[in-house]
C-alpha positions as CSV (number, residue, x, y, z in Angstrom):
1,M,15.8,-12.2,10.2
2,S,13.0,-10.1,12.0
3,T,13.8,-6.7,10.1
4,T,13.5,-8.8,6.6
5,R,9.9,-10.2,8.2
6,G,8.8,-6.8,9.3
7,L,10.0,-5.7,5.4
8,I,8.3,-8.1,4.0
9,L,4.7,-7.9,5.8
10,S,5.3,-4.1,5.2
11,V,5.3,-5.2,1.4
12,C,2.2,-7.0,1.9
13,A,0.7,-4.3,3.9
14,G,1.2,-2.0,0.8
15,V,-0.2,-4.4,-2.0
16,C,-3.5,-4.5,0.3
17,A,-3.7,-0.9,0.3
18,A,-3.2,-0.9,-3.4
19,T,-5.9,-3.4,-3.5
20,A,-8.3,-1.9,-1.2
21,S,-7.5,1.3,-3.6
22,L,-8.5,-0.9,-6.4
23,C,-12.0,-2.1,-4.4
24,A,-12.7,1.0,-4.5
25,K,-12.3,2.4,-7.9
26,L,-14.5,-0.7,-8.9
27,A,-17.3,0.1,-6.5
28,M,-17.9,4.0,-7.0
29,S,-17.3,3.2,-11.0
30,G,-20.2,2.3,-12.8
31,E,-18.0,1.8,-16.0
32,E,-16.0,-0.8,-15.1
33,V,-18.9,-3.2,-13.7
34,A,-21.1,-2.7,-16.9
35,E,-18.0,-3.5,-18.8
36,F,-17.6,-6.8,-17.1
37,C,-21.7,-8.0,-17.2
38,S,-22.0,-7.3,-20.4
39,Y,-18.3,-9.3,-20.6
40,L,-20.3,-12.0,-18.5
41,H,-23.1,-11.8,-20.6
42,Q,-21.1,-12.8,-23.8
43,I,-19.3,-15.8,-22.2
44,L,-21.9,-17.6,-20.7
45,R,-24.9,-16.3,-23.1
46,S,-27.5,-18.2,-20.8
47,D,-31.1,-16.9,-19.6
48,L,-29.9,-18.2,-15.9
49,I,-27.8,-15.0,-15.8
50,P,-29.9,-12.7,-13.7
51,P,-29.7,-9.0,-15.4
52,C,-26.7,-6.1,-15.5
53,S,-28.5,-4.3,-13.0
54,V,-28.7,-6.9,-10.5
55,I,-25.4,-8.1,-11.0
56,A,-23.8,-4.1,-10.6
57,I,-25.6,-4.2,-7.7
58,A,-23.8,-7.1,-6.1
59,M,-20.7,-6.6,-7.4
60,R,-20.7,-3.7,-5.9
61,I,-21.6,-4.2,-2.2
62,G,-19.0,-7.2,-2.7
63,V,-16.2,-4.9,-3.6
64,F,-17.4,-3.0,-1.0
65,S,-17.0,-4.4,2.0
66,L,-13.3,-5.9,0.1
67,I,-12.5,-2.2,0.8
68,F,-12.4,-3.0,4.4
69,I,-11.4,-6.2,4.4
70,F,-8.5,-5.1,3.0
71,N,-7.2,-2.1,5.0
72,G,-8.0,-3.8,8.3
73,L,-5.7,-6.6,6.8
74,M,-3.0,-4.2,5.7
75,W,-3.4,-2.4,9.0
76,T,-2.6,-5.3,10.8
77,L,0.3,-6.2,8.5
78,F,1.6,-2.5,8.9
79,T,1.5,-2.9,12.5
80,K,3.1,-5.9,12.7
81,S,5.7,-4.7,10.5
82,M,6.5,-1.6,12.8
83,Q,7.3,-4.2,15.6
84,L,9.2,-6.3,13.3
85,C,11.5,-3.3,12.0
86,P,14.1,-1.4,13.2
87,S,12.5,1.7,13.3
88,S,8.6,2.6,12.2
89,L,10.5,4.6,9.5
90,H,11.4,1.5,7.6
91,A,7.8,0.0,8.0
92,T,6.3,3.3,6.9
93,M,8.6,3.8,3.7
94,T,8.4,0.2,2.7
95,N,5.0,0.4,3.0
96,S,4.5,4.0,0.8
97,S,6.3,2.9,-1.5
98,S,5.0,-0.8,-2.1
99,N,1.8,1.0,-2.0
100,L,2.1,3.7,-4.8
101,I,4.0,1.4,-7.1
102,F,1.0,-1.5,-7.3
103,S,-1.3,0.7,-7.2
104,G,0.3,2.1,-10.5
105,L,0.9,-1.3,-12.0
106,M,-3.1,-2.5,-11.2
107,G,-4.2,0.2,-13.2
108,Q,-2.0,-0.1,-15.5
109,L,-3.1,-3.9,-15.8
110,L,-6.7,-4.0,-15.0
111,F,-7.9,-0.6,-16.4
112,G,-5.8,0.1,-19.2
113,E,-4.2,3.4,-17.2
114,T,-1.2,4.5,-18.9
115,L,2.5,5.2,-16.6
116,S,4.1,7.9,-18.1
117,L,7.9,8.7,-17.8
118,K,7.0,11.5,-15.7
119,W,4.8,8.9,-13.3
120,W,7.8,6.8,-12.8
121,F,10.1,9.5,-12.5
122,G,7.8,11.3,-10.2
123,V,7.4,7.5,-8.1
124,S,11.3,7.6,-8.0
125,L,11.5,10.9,-6.2
126,I,9.3,10.4,-3.6
127,I,10.9,6.7,-3.2
128,V,14.4,8.4,-2.6
129,G,12.8,11.1,-0.8
130,L,11.8,8.5,1.4
131,F,15.2,7.1,1.2
132,F,16.7,9.9,2.6
133,I,14.4,10.3,5.5
134,N,15.1,7.1,6.6
135,R,18.8,7.7,6.0
136,G,18.4,11.2,8.0
137,Q,16.7,9.6,11.0
138,Q,19.9,6.4,11.3
139,T,22.2,9.6,11.5
140,S,20.2,11.3,14.2
141,D,19.2,7.6,16.1
142,D,23.4,7.3,15.8
143,S,24.6,10.3,17.0
144,T,21.9,10.4,20.0
145,S,23.1,7.0,20.9
146,Q,26.8,8.1,21.0
147,A,25.6,11.1,23.3
148,Q,23.9,8.8,25.5
149,S,27.0,6.4,25.5
150,F,29.0,9.2,27.6
151,P,28.8,9.8,30.7
152,K,27.8,13.7,31.5
153,E,30.2,15.6,33.2
154,D,29.0,16.9,36.5
155,K,29.5,20.9,36.5
156,K,29.8,20.0,40.6
157,D,33.3,18.4,39.8
158,R,35.1,21.5,38.1
């Protein structure tokens, strides 16, 4: 049960990392902020809405602060997931994979970025590589624990 909870926390940490990346893109890009501002003015059509320059500054400050909030949340969840998973590699593998996938999906949904077959193939290779690294560590951990379970012979007994 704690392993499952650890993996869930690790996926949540990856989503928080992807969201922090999204906030960084919004904070540093004036184009998306300008589009949002013009969209806001078209929908509300009110004189009470401040000019786009004021909205842009307020949005950038707010989104910039969200970078730190989501990164802090990500590190909290990731640290907790490392405590609950059987090894830190499980948590790292799950966190990295979910961060990569959710970053791509958020880019596609929110910014209209295209995720080509080459991108999906690259993501698949990264995830398979992380899987093999995880399997390699499990195999080495098993052999280490087996070696430690056998009593060592004392050279004096020979």
